[in-house]
GUTIVO-793140 format. One record per residue: residue in one letter; x negated, y negated, z negated of N, C-alpha, C, O in turn. Coordinates in Angstrom, 1 decimal, padded with zeros to 4 digits. Last residue first. Example, Ala and Ser with C-alpha at 12.3 -4.5 7.8 and 13.67 -1.06 7.14 Angstrom:
% residues 2
kolvex S; nxx -012.8; nyy 002.2; nzz -007.1; caxx -013.7; cayy 001.1; cazz -007.1; cxx -012.9; cyy 000.0; czz -007.9; oxx -013.4; oyy -001.1; ozz -008.0
kolvex A; nxx -013.2; nyy 005.7; nzz -007.8; caxx -012.3; cayy 004.5; cazz -007.8; cxx -013.2; cyy 003.3; czz -007.8; oxx -014.2; oyy 003.3; ozz -008.5
END
This chain:
% residues 88
kolvex R; nxx -041.3; nyy 014.5; nzz 017.5; caxx -041.4; cayy 013.2; cazz 016.8; cxx -042.6; cyy 012.4; czz 017.3; oxx -042.8; oyy 011.3; ozz 016.8
kolvex C; nxx -038.7; nyy 016.6; nzz 018.7; caxx -040.1; cayy 016.1; cazz 018.8; cxx -040.1; cyy 014.7; czz 018.1; oxx -039.2; oyy 014.0; ozz 018.0
kolvex A; nxx -036.7; nyy 018.8; nzz 016.6; caxx -036.9; cayy 017.6; cazz 017.5; cxx -038.3; cyy 017.1; czz 017.5; oxx -039.1; oyy 017.3; ozz 016.6
kolvex G; nxx -036.4; nyy 020.7; nzz 014.8; caxx -036.8; cayy 021.1; cazz 016.1; cxx -037.1; cyy 020.0; czz 017.1; oxx -037.6; oyy 020.2; ozz 018.2
kolvex K; nxx -035.4; nyy 019.3; nzz 012.6; caxx -036.7; cayy 020.1; cazz 012.5; cxx -037.2; cyy 020.4; czz 013.8; oxx -038.5; oyy 020.5; ozz 014.0
kolvex K; nxx -032.9; nyy 018.5; nzz 013.5; caxx -034.0; cayy 017.5; cazz 013.3; cxx -035.4; cyy 018.2; czz 013.2; oxx -036.4; oyy 017.6; ozz 013.6
kolvex E; nxx -031.5; nyy 020.8; nzz 013.5; caxx -031.7; cayy 020.1; cazz 014.8; cxx -032.8; cyy 019.1; czz 014.7; oxx -033.6; oyy 018.9; ozz 015.6
kolvex A; nxx -031.4; nyy 021.4; nzz 010.8; caxx -032.1; cayy 022.3; cazz 011.7; cxx -032.4; cyy 021.7; czz 013.0; oxx -033.5; oyy 021.9; ozz 013.6
kolvex I; nxx -029.8; nyy 019.3; nzz 009.9; caxx -031.2; cayy 019.4; cazz 009.4; cxx -032.0; cyy 020.3; czz 010.4; oxx -033.1; oyy 020.0; ozz 010.7
kolvex A; nxx -027.4; nyy 019.9; nzz 011.2; caxx -028.1; cayy 018.6; cazz 011.5; cxx -029.5; cyy 018.7; czz 011.1; oxx -030.4; oyy 018.2; ozz 011.7
kolvex K; nxx -026.8; nyy 022.4; nzz 010.0; caxx -027.0; cayy 022.3; cazz 011.4; cxx -027.8; cyy 021.0; czz 011.8; oxx -028.7; oyy 021.1; ozz 012.6
kolvex N; nxx -026.4; nyy 021.6; nzz 007.3; caxx -027.5; cayy 022.5; cazz 007.7; cxx -027.8; cyy 022.5; czz 009.1; oxx -029.0; oyy 022.5; ozz 009.5
kolvex I; nxx -024.0; nyy 020.0; nzz 007.7; caxx -025.3; cayy 019.4; cazz 007.2; cxx -026.5; cyy 020.2; czz 007.5; oxx -027.5; oyy 019.7; ozz 008.0
kolvex E; nxx -022.2; nyy 021.9; nzz 008.6; caxx -022.5; cayy 020.7; cazz 009.5; cxx -023.8; cyy 020.1; czz 009.0; oxx -024.6; oyy 019.7; ozz 009.8
kolvex D; nxx -022.2; nyy 023.7; nzz 006.4; caxx -022.6; cayy 024.1; cazz 007.7; cxx -023.0; cyy 023.0; czz 008.6; oxx -024.0; oyy 023.0; ozz 009.3
kolvex T; nxx -021.0; nyy 022.0; nzz 004.5; caxx -022.4; cayy 022.5; cazz 004.3; cxx -023.0; cyy 023.0; czz 005.6; oxx -024.1; oyy 022.7; ozz 005.9
kolvex T; nxx -019.1; nyy 019.4; nzz 006.1; caxx -019.2; cayy 020.7; cazz 005.4; cxx -020.7; cyy 021.0; czz 005.3; oxx -021.6; oyy 020.4; ozz 005.9
kolvex K; nxx -018.7; nyy 015.9; nzz 005.3; caxx -019.3; cayy 017.0; cazz 006.1; cxx -019.3; cyy 018.3; czz 005.3; oxx -019.4; oyy 018.3; ozz 004.1
kolvex I; nxx -015.9; nyy 014.0; nzz 005.2; caxx -016.9; cayy 014.6; cazz 004.3; cxx -017.4; cyy 015.9; czz 005.1; oxx -016.6; oyy 016.7; ozz 005.4
kolvex P; nxx -015.0; nyy 011.1; nzz 007.1; caxx -015.1; cayy 012.6; cazz 006.9; cxx -016.2; cyy 013.0; czz 005.9; oxx -017.2; oyy 012.4; ozz 005.9
kolvex E; nxx -013.2; nyy 008.3; nzz 005.9; caxx -014.5; cayy 008.8; cazz 006.4; cxx -014.6; cyy 010.3; czz 006.1; oxx -014.3; oyy 010.8; ozz 005.0
kolvex W; nxx -010.6; nyy 006.3; nzz 006.6; caxx -010.9; cayy 007.6; cazz 006.1; cxx -012.2; cyy 008.1; czz 006.7; oxx -012.2; oyy 008.3; ozz 007.9
kolvex R; nxx -010.7; nyy 002.8; nzz 005.7; caxx -010.7; cayy 003.9; cazz 006.7; cxx -011.0; cyy 005.2; czz 006.0; oxx -011.7; oyy 005.2; ozz 004.9
kolvex L; nxx -009.7; nyy -000.6; nzz 005.2; caxx -010.0; cayy 000.7; cazz 004.8; cxx -010.0; cyy 001.7; czz 005.9; oxx -009.4; oyy 001.5; ozz 006.9
kolvex S; nxx -011.1; nyy -004.0; nzz 005.3; caxx -010.1; cayy -003.0; cazz 005.6; cxx -010.6; cyy -001.6; czz 005.1; oxx -011.7; oyy -001.5; ozz 004.7
kolvex G; nxx -013.0; nyy -005.8; nzz 004.8; caxx -012.0; cayy -005.7; cazz 003.8; cxx -010.9; cyy -004.7; czz 004.1; oxx -009.9; oyy -004.6; ozz 003.4
kolvex E; nxx -015.3; nyy -006.3; nzz 006.3; caxx -014.0; cayy -006.5; cazz 006.9; cxx -012.8; cyy -006.5; czz 005.9; oxx -011.8; oyy -007.1; ozz 006.1
kolvex G; nxx -017.7; nyy -005.8; nzz 004.9; caxx -017.5; cayy -007.1; cazz 005.5; cxx -016.1; cyy -007.3; czz 006.1; oxx -015.8; oyy -008.5; ozz 006.5
kolvex S; nxx -017.3; nyy -002.3; nzz 005.3; caxx -018.1; cayy -003.4; cazz 004.8; cxx -017.9; cyy -004.7; czz 005.6; oxx -018.0; oyy -004.7; ozz 006.8
kolvex V; nxx -014.4; nyy -000.8; nzz 004.7; caxx -015.2; cayy -001.2; cazz 005.8; cxx -016.0; cyy -002.4; czz 005.3; oxx -015.4; oyy -003.4; ozz 005.0
kolvex E; nxx -014.0; nyy 001.5; nzz 002.0; caxx -013.8; cayy 000.1; cazz 002.5; cxx -014.8; cyy -000.2; czz 003.6; oxx -016.0; oyy 000.1; ozz 003.4
kolvex C; nxx -012.7; nyy 004.8; nzz 002.3; caxx -013.8; cayy 003.9; cazz 002.1; cxx -013.4; cyy 002.5; czz 002.6; oxx -012.6; oyy 002.4; ozz 003.5
kolvex L; nxx -011.6; nyy 007.9; nzz 001.2; caxx -011.1; cayy 006.6; cazz 001.5; cxx -012.3; cyy 005.6; czz 001.2; oxx -012.8; oyy 005.6; ozz 000.1
kolvex Q; nxx -012.8; nyy 010.9; nzz 002.8; caxx -012.8; cayy 010.0; cazz 001.6; cxx -012.4; cyy 008.6; czz 002.0; oxx -012.8; oyy 008.1; ozz 003.1
kolvex W; nxx -011.4; nyy 013.9; nzz 004.0; caxx -011.9; cayy 012.6; cazz 004.2; cxx -011.9; cyy 011.8; czz 003.0; oxx -011.0; oyy 012.0; ozz 002.1
kolvex T; nxx -011.7; nyy 017.3; nzz 004.9; caxx -011.5; cayy 016.3; cazz 003.8; cxx -012.1; cyy 015.0; czz 004.3; oxx -013.2; oyy 015.0; ozz 004.8
kolvex R; nxx -010.4; nyy 020.4; nzz 005.9; caxx -011.1; cayy 019.2; cazz 006.2; cxx -010.7; cyy 018.1; czz 005.3; oxx -009.6; oyy 018.0; ozz 004.9
kolvex G; nxx -008.7; nyy 022.6; nzz 005.3; caxx -009.6; cayy 022.2; cazz 004.2; cxx -010.4; cyy 020.9; czz 004.6; oxx -011.2; oyy 020.4; ozz 003.7
kolvex S; nxx -006.8; nyy 023.4; nzz 007.1; caxx -008.2; cayy 023.7; cazz 007.4; cxx -009.1; cyy 023.4; czz 006.3; oxx -010.3; oyy 023.9; ozz 006.3
kolvex N; nxx -004.3; nyy 022.8; nzz 005.8; caxx -004.4; cayy 024.0; cazz 006.7; cxx -005.9; cyy 024.4; czz 006.9; oxx -006.2; oyy 025.6; ozz 007.0
kolvex V; nxx -004.4; nyy 020.4; nzz 004.5; caxx -004.1; cayy 021.6; cazz 003.7; cxx -004.2; cyy 022.9; czz 004.5; oxx -004.2; oyy 024.0; ozz 003.9
kolvex N; nxx -006.7; nyy 018.1; nzz 004.6; caxx -005.9; cayy 018.8; cazz 005.5; cxx -005.6; cyy 020.2; czz 004.8; oxx -006.6; oyy 020.9; ozz 004.6
kolvex I; nxx -006.8; nyy 015.4; nzz 002.4; caxx -007.1; cayy 016.8; cazz 002.6; cxx -006.2; cyy 017.4; czz 003.6; oxx -004.9; oyy 017.3; ozz 003.4
kolvex L; nxx -008.2; nyy 012.4; nzz 001.5; caxx -007.2; cayy 013.0; cazz 002.4; cxx -007.6; cyy 014.4; czz 002.7; oxx -008.7; oyy 014.6; ozz 003.2
kolvex Y; nxx -009.0; nyy 011.0; nzz -001.7; caxx -009.3; cayy 011.9; cazz -000.6; cxx -008.1; cyy 012.3; czz 000.2; oxx -007.0; oyy 012.4; ozz -000.4
kolvex T; nxx -010.6; nyy 008.8; nzz -003.8; caxx -009.4; cayy 009.1; cazz -003.2; cxx -009.7; cyy 009.8; czz -001.9; oxx -010.5; oyy 009.4; ozz -001.1
kolvex H; nxx -012.5; nyy 007.6; nzz -005.7; caxx -012.3; cayy 009.0; cazz -005.6; cxx -010.9; cyy 009.4; czz -005.0; oxx -010.1; oyy 010.0; ozz -005.7
kolvex K; nxx -012.2; nyy 004.9; nzz -006.0; caxx -013.2; cayy 005.4; cazz -005.0; cxx -013.1; cyy 006.9; czz -004.8; oxx -013.6; oyy 007.4; ozz -003.8
kolvex A; nxx -010.6; nyy 004.6; nzz -008.2; caxx -009.9; cayy 004.6; cazz -006.8; cxx -010.9; cyy 005.1; czz -005.8; oxx -010.4; oyy 005.5; ozz -004.7
kolvex A; nxx -011.2; nyy 006.7; nzz -010.9; caxx -011.6; cayy 005.6; cazz -010.1; cxx -011.0; cyy 005.7; czz -008.7; oxx -010.8; oyy 006.8; ozz -008.2
kolvex I; nxx -009.7; nyy 008.6; nzz -012.6; caxx -010.9; cayy 007.9; cazz -013.1; cxx -011.3; cyy 006.6; czz -012.3; oxx -011.5; oyy 005.6; ozz -012.9
kolvex G; nxx -007.7; nyy 009.9; nzz -011.4; caxx -007.3; cayy 009.0; cazz -012.4; cxx -008.5; cyy 008.2; czz -013.0; oxx -008.3; oyy 007.3; ozz -013.8
kolvex S; nxx -007.9; nyy 010.3; nzz -007.8; caxx -008.5; cayy 010.5; cazz -009.2; cxx -007.9; cyy 009.5; czz -010.2; oxx -007.7; oyy 008.3; ozz -009.8
kolvex M; nxx -005.7; nyy 011.5; nzz -005.5; caxx -006.2; cayy 010.2; cazz -006.1; cxx -006.7; cyy 010.5; czz -007.6; oxx -005.9; oyy 011.0; ozz -008.4
kolvex F; nxx -005.3; nyy 013.1; nzz -002.5; caxx -005.7; cayy 013.3; cazz -003.9; cxx -006.3; cyy 011.9; czz -004.4; oxx -007.2; oyy 011.4; ozz -003.8
kolvex V; nxx -002.8; nyy 013.7; nzz -000.2; caxx -003.7; cayy 012.7; cazz -000.7; cxx -004.0; cyy 013.0; czz -002.2; oxx -003.1; oyy 013.2; ozz -002.9
kolvex Q; nxx -002.6; nyy 016.1; nzz 002.3; caxx -002.3; cayy 015.8; cazz 001.0; cxx -003.3; cyy 014.7; czz 000.6; oxx -004.5; oyy 014.8; ozz 000.9
kolvex Y; nxx -001.1; nyy 017.3; nzz 005.4; caxx -002.1; cayy 016.5; cazz 004.7; cxx -001.6; cyy 016.3; czz 003.2; oxx -000.4; oyy 016.2; ozz 003.0
kolvex N; nxx 001.0; nyy 018.7; nzz 006.5; caxx -000.4; cayy 019.0; cazz 006.9; cxx -001.4; cyy 018.3; czz 006.1; oxx -002.6; oyy 018.8; ozz 006.1
kolvex V; nxx 004.1; nyy 020.1; nzz 006.1; caxx 003.2; cayy 019.1; cazz 005.5; cxx 001.8; cyy 019.6; czz 005.9; oxx 001.4; oyy 020.7; ozz 005.7
kolvex Q; nxx 005.7; nyy 021.0; nzz 009.3; caxx 005.1; cayy 021.3; cazz 007.9; cxx 004.3; cyy 020.1; czz 007.4; oxx 003.8; oyy 019.3; ozz 008.2
kolvex N; nxx 006.4; nyy 020.6; nzz 011.9; caxx 007.5; cayy 020.7; cazz 010.9; cxx 007.0; cyy 021.2; czz 009.5; oxx 007.7; oyy 021.8; ozz 008.8
kolvex S; nxx 003.4; nyy 022.0; nzz 013.3; caxx 004.7; cayy 021.2; cazz 013.4; cxx 005.7; cyy 021.6; czz 012.3; oxx 005.8; oyy 022.7; ozz 011.9
kolvex I; nxx 000.3; nyy 021.8; nzz 011.9; caxx 001.4; cayy 022.7; cazz 012.2; cxx 002.7; cyy 021.9; czz 012.2; oxx 003.0; oyy 021.2; ozz 011.2
kolvex T; nxx -003.1; nyy 021.2; nzz 012.6; caxx -001.8; cayy 020.7; cazz 012.2; cxx -000.7; cyy 021.6; czz 012.7; oxx -000.8; oyy 022.2; ozz 013.7
kolvex I; nxx -006.5; nyy 021.2; nzz 011.8; caxx -005.3; cayy 022.0; cazz 012.2; cxx -004.0; cyy 021.4; czz 011.7; oxx -003.9; oyy 021.1; ozz 010.5
kolvex D; nxx -009.4; nyy 020.1; nzz 012.9; caxx -008.2; cayy 019.6; cazz 012.2; cxx -007.0; cyy 020.3; czz 012.6; oxx -006.4; oyy 019.9; ozz 013.7
kolvex G; nxx -011.6; nyy 020.5; nzz 014.4; caxx -011.2; cayy 021.5; cazz 013.4; cxx -010.1; cyy 021.1; czz 012.5; oxx -009.8; oyy 021.7; ozz 011.5
kolvex G; nxx -012.7; nyy 017.1; nzz 014.5; caxx -012.5; cayy 018.4; cazz 015.1; cxx -012.2; cyy 019.4; czz 014.0; oxx -012.4; oyy 019.1; ozz 012.8
kolvex T; nxx -012.7; nyy 014.6; nzz 013.4; caxx -013.9; cayy 015.4; cazz 013.2; cxx -013.8; cyy 016.8; czz 013.8; oxx -014.7; oyy 017.6; ozz 013.7
kolvex D; nxx -011.8; nyy 011.4; nzz 013.8; caxx -011.5; cayy 012.7; cazz 014.3; cxx -012.7; cyy 013.6; czz 014.2; oxx -013.8; oyy 013.2; ozz 014.8
kolvex A; nxx -011.3; nyy 009.2; nzz 011.1; caxx -012.2; cayy 009.7; cazz 012.1; cxx -011.8; cyy 011.1; czz 012.5; oxx -011.5; oyy 011.9; ozz 011.6
kolvex R; nxx -008.5; nyy 007.2; nzz 010.7; caxx -009.2; cayy 008.4; cazz 010.3; cxx -010.0; cyy 008.9; czz 011.4; oxx -009.6; oyy 009.0; ozz 012.5
kolvex T; nxx -007.1; nyy 004.1; nzz 009.6; caxx -007.7; cayy 004.9; cazz 010.6; cxx -008.4; cyy 006.1; czz 010.0; oxx -009.0; oyy 006.0; ozz 008.9
kolvex I; nxx -004.2; nyy 003.2; nzz 008.1; caxx -005.6; cayy 003.4; cazz 007.8; cxx -006.1; cyy 004.4; czz 008.9; oxx -005.5; oyy 005.5; ozz 009.0
kolvex S; nxx -001.7; nyy 000.7; nzz 007.6; caxx -002.2; cayy 001.8; cazz 008.4; cxx -003.7; cyy 001.9; czz 008.2; oxx -004.4; oyy 000.9; ozz 008.2
kolvex Q; nxx 000.0; nyy 000.0; nzz 004.7; caxx -001.1; cayy -000.4; cazz 005.5; cxx -001.6; cyy 000.8; czz 006.3; oxx -001.8; oyy 001.9; ozz 005.7
kolvex W; nxx 003.2; nyy -001.1; nzz 003.6; caxx 002.3; cayy 000.0; cazz 004.0; cxx 001.2; cyy -000.5; czz 004.9; oxx 001.5; oyy -001.3; ozz 005.7
kolvex T; nxx 003.6; nyy -003.7; nzz 001.1; caxx 003.9; cayy -003.1; cazz 002.4; cxx 002.9; cyy -001.9; czz 002.6; oxx 001.9; oyy -001.8; ozz 001.9
kolvex L; nxx 004.9; nyy -006.1; nzz -001.2; caxx 004.2; cayy -004.8; cazz -001.0; cxx 004.6; cyy -004.2; czz 000.4; oxx 005.8; oyy -004.3; ozz 000.7
kolvex E; nxx 004.6; nyy -009.6; nzz -000.6; caxx 005.4; cayy -008.4; cazz -000.8; cxx 004.5; cyy -007.2; czz -000.6; oxx 003.6; oyy -007.2; ozz 000.2
kolvex D; nxx 003.2; nyy -011.9; nzz 000.0; caxx 002.9; cayy -011.2; cazz -001.3; cxx 003.8; cyy -010.0; czz -001.6; oxx 003.8; oyy -009.5; ozz -002.7
kolvex N; nxx 003.4; nyy -012.8; nzz 002.5; caxx 004.4; cayy -013.3; cazz 001.6; cxx 004.3; cyy -012.7; czz 000.2; oxx 005.2; oyy -012.9; ozz -000.6
kolvex E; nxx 001.5; nyy -011.2; nzz 003.7; caxx 001.2; cayy -012.6; cazz 003.6; cxx 002.1; cyy -013.3; czz 002.6; oxx 001.8; oyy -014.2; ozz 001.9
kolvex A; nxx 001.5; nyy -008.1; nzz 001.8; caxx 001.7; cayy -008.9; cazz 003.0; cxx 001.5; cyy -010.3; czz 002.7; oxx 001.2; oyy -010.7; ozz 001.6
kolvex H; nxx -000.6; nyy -005.9; nzz 000.2; caxx 000.2; cayy -007.1; cazz 000.0; cxx 000.3; cyy -007.8; czz 001.4; oxx -000.7; oyy -008.0; ozz 002.0
kolvex A; nxx -000.3; nyy -002.3; nzz 000.5; caxx -001.1; cayy -003.6; cazz 000.6; cxx -000.1; cyy -004.7; czz 000.4; oxx 001.1; oyy -004.5; ozz 000.3
kolvex M; nxx -000.8; nyy 001.2; nzz 000.0; caxx 000.0; cayy 000.0; cazz 000.0; cxx -000.9; cyy -001.2; czz 000.0; oxx -002.0; oyy -001.2; ozz -000.4
END
């Protein structure tokens, strides 16, 4: 939710990075938002079908929000392996 110019509460559209492997099923709930009671920075969007997860982040200097993907261990290990094989 956000404040409109007239200070009323309104919904704010938030972009989400497409990370592939995002499974959606028609006529079913596909996402769940988890909000920590500790801090707003611990707000996550979870695809309940695939487990793909995004963290709510503020875009630096813009004041807008976006969902940033949390990489899987396999994705991180693959990136490390590709860097090891790269010429320097």
